[in-house]
Every structure is written in structure tokens, then in C-alpha cells.
C-alpha positions, -999 to +999 in steps of 0.1 A: +002+000+002+027+023+012+047+010-025+013+022-047+008+060-027+044+067-033+035+052-067+008+080-072+029+107-053+056+104-081+033+101-102+012+136-097+045+153-092+055+143-123+023+153-142+026+189-117+062+195-133+054+193-173+020+207-168+018+244-191-008+263-170+010+266-133-005+280-104+029+298-093+054+313-121+086+317-095+080+274-086+079+264-127+093+249-152+098+286-170+111+298-141+150+307-160+131+335-182+126+355-147+151+379-136+164+365-109+179+386-075+215+395-074+227+370-055+209+345-082+184+328-054+151+345-057+131+348-087+115+379-096+086+373-121+061+407-130+037+410-111+009+386-111-032+401-115-048+378-088-081+368-107-097+331-116-095+349-157-056+349-151-036+322-160+000+317-159+011+298-186+047+282-191+050+280-234+056+246-246+067+229-279+079+199-285+090+190-252+110+221-244+099+253-225+107+283-246+088+311-230+062+328-202+031+343-208+008+360-180-029+356-198-063+369-196-092+341-206-117+370-203-102+394-231-084+371-250-052+383-247-017+383-234-011+406-204+024+394-208+053+376-218+088+372-197+115+356-220+153+359-225+179+373-253+215+363-260+221+373-291+226+359-326+207+364-359+166+362-356+154+327-370+138+316-398+094+328-396+076+299-395+038+308-393+025+277-381-004+290-359-012+269-324-038+273-294-033+259-257-049+230-252-051+233-213-069+267-213-097+247-219-096+216-201-066+210-180-064+175-184-056+184-221-017+178-232+004+207-220+020+211-253+004+240-276-003+228-312-025+240-346-057+233-345-084+224-370-114+247-379-139+226-366-118+228-329-121+263-333-154+263-316-135+244-285-113+267-275-132+295-257-109+303-233-085+322-263-085+337-297-083+314-320-072+323-360-103+328-378-111+354-345-084+376-366-089+364-404-133+362-405-128+403-386-145+429-407-121+449-393-084+449-399-065+436-372-025+419-378-016+392-349+005+410-329+034+392-314+043+399-278+072+381-276+086+387-311+096+364-334+129+379-347+139+381-307+138+342-305+179+322-304+171+289-319+144+280-345+123+254-320+115+291-300+108+310-332+079+283-338+064+286-310+063+330-310+033+319-332+004+310-308-028+326-299-015+333-260+015+358-272-006+376-296-028+402-295-048+429-318-028+458-341-034+476-371-008+471-399+003+506-395+007+495-354+027+465-362+053+482-384+057+508-358+058+486-331+086+466-350+110+493-366+106+520-339+113+495-308+116+458-314+145+465-340+157+491-318+162+479-284+176+447-299+204+463-314+210+483-280+206+446-260+230+435-280+256+468-283+253+473-242+251+440-230+284+416-220+285+383-235+295+370-198+268+355-184+244+331-202+216+351-211+224+385-221+190+405-213+161+396-196+133+407-215+088+413-207+066+424-235+029+435-229+001+450-232-030+473-217-065+465-229-088+490-243-126+495-252-129+481-280-136+449-293-134+418-320-163+404-322-163+367-325-179+334-335-184+300-320-206+275-320-233+269-292-252+239-277-276+232-308-241+240-331-255+276-344-232+301-345-231+326-312-219+363-316-200+372-289-193+411-291-166+410-269-145+390-285-112+401-284-096+427-267-084+454-289-054+469-262-047+507-255-009+501-253+025+474-255+051+479-234+082+466-231+112+466-208+145+446-206+173+439-183+211+428-181+232+420-155+268+434-170+282+422-133+264+409-100+252+445-094+256+458-123+225+460-146+211+480-181+174+489-188+150+505-208+116+508-210+092+518-237+050+524-239+032+525-273+002+544-272-022+532-302-042+554-313-062+539-338-076+541-365-054+577-368-018+564-372-005+598-375-015+598-333+005+564-330+032+573-296+060+557-287+075+566-258+109+564-240+112+557-203+128+542-172+118+508-159+111+527-132+086+552-149+073+523-169+060+504-133+045+543-128+026+545-161+013+503-160+003+510-124-023+534-135-031+518-161-038+488-149-049+503-121-032+484-094+005+481-082+027+468-115+058+460-114+080+444-144+117+435-126+101+441-087+126+465-067+147+464-100+164+475-133+145+510-121+168+534-142 
């Protein structure tokens, strides 16, 4: 009997360590994507919102954890994704769009996967491909963890999951890539030294807006049901990086972009310190928010 109990306990532990939707980023298999305290003992995720709608996801593809995401199942967009960047050329862009089965049922497998058109009606807690392709308003599938920051192919492929995607207009997407993603990547490669395993810890997220993309799903009678508040359209995108150049010296930078759509001329990008970003996000989220806790403030 004791042996059986031990087997069951070990089986439970194993399933928890492989589970994609986790209870605590600090104790998860994807904790390596979060910055640590200077002594290396404390894992420091960004603020995790409380509430049933917010899910902590260890993004898993081909049995490899590639980044972490806090996801909002009501708005069907991420709050943020956390990842690391250690230089190198961008991987090949391979647009196979995937979904997270465990957001719908925790008994499903932990890996993200491509779903069929028929399966899309079963995915209620996240966006699916047709939510964007069928929309009357043209929105791109905007990456939070961008493909160009991936340092190997499997990680690049994993960024094409709808838990890492939020709506952007074509103009917003182009401006964000040209004025934030590309120059920040160059800044990290220029300023962050090579003597640590990961050059930089990065967190990128969005702030919900007041507008939504309507979506459709099948009801219990197998009829199309329109959901007016389907996928939320963010009002802001934001990002921040921090790297240790020695055990006590950090370099950091943050960006905040207001998406004043549909007028492209009013698109605004602000370059600021992480401390200032924490303050702005606390106001925008209407609660205390910190990207790297009390680290990397300047």
C-alpha cells in the first residue's frame, strides 16, 4: 500500500512539472525566463494579477519550454510574455499558428498545437485564427514575444501561439517593430556583455482597451453564436529589458506605445526608464505593477 501511495505521489508530481498552465511562476519549469536577485537565489516574475481569468502559462513546444505568459482568458489576450535574449541572428519565420489546449481543459496535453477549423469552436478561453481572419476590421496578429528575439528555431516557432498574440493594426505593427523591437534588440546586443548565459531578460505586454473584435463560436445547438466582447484591442503595448553586466550593475530600458487607432498619425512611442514604466503601468492597470520588482529601475 505504501509503495502504491508513493507511485501515485510521484506520478502526480511528474504531471505537475510538465503541466503548461501552472499555479506559480516562481516554482515552475519556466522560471528561467524571469530575472533573479543579484545573489541568484530569488526568482522575480512581474506582478501576477489575481483572479480566475489570469492564467500562468509555461509555453511548451516539442517538449521544450520556450517562454512564459500571463494570459487573460476573458479578454483573450496576454497580459505579458517573459523571455530571454542572448543575441544571434533571428530564426526563420514559420507561421504555423497554434493554441493552448490546457486553457480549455486542464486534462489536455501541455503542448501548444495547431488546431483544425472544427476544433476552433471548442476554444472558448483564447483567440483562434478565424477571430482575426474573419474580422471586418483589419487587425494583424501582433506578437508580444516577437519572433526576431528567438535564438533557436523551436523557440521562434513557439511565438506563433494565440496566447502570445494581441490585435494590432498594420500601422501599429510596423511602427512597433521599426521603433521598438529592432532598435531595442540592437541596444541589448551593444550594451549587454557576453559573460552571462543570457544577455537580457525581457518582458513585453499590453494594456486592455475599450474596443473589442467580435468573435463567433458554436452554441449547444451547434448554431453560430456571436460574442461581441471577443478579443480585446489593447490601448497600449509596452516592453522592458534588463541585463546584469556584473553581479551588482544592471542596464535597463523600457518603451510604452499608445495605440490611438484608427488615426496612424497619433501613434505615440515613449522611451523611458523601467521605474517610470512601473508607475505608468500601475496607473493604467489601476493597481500596483512592477516589471522587475525593485530591480533595474534606472
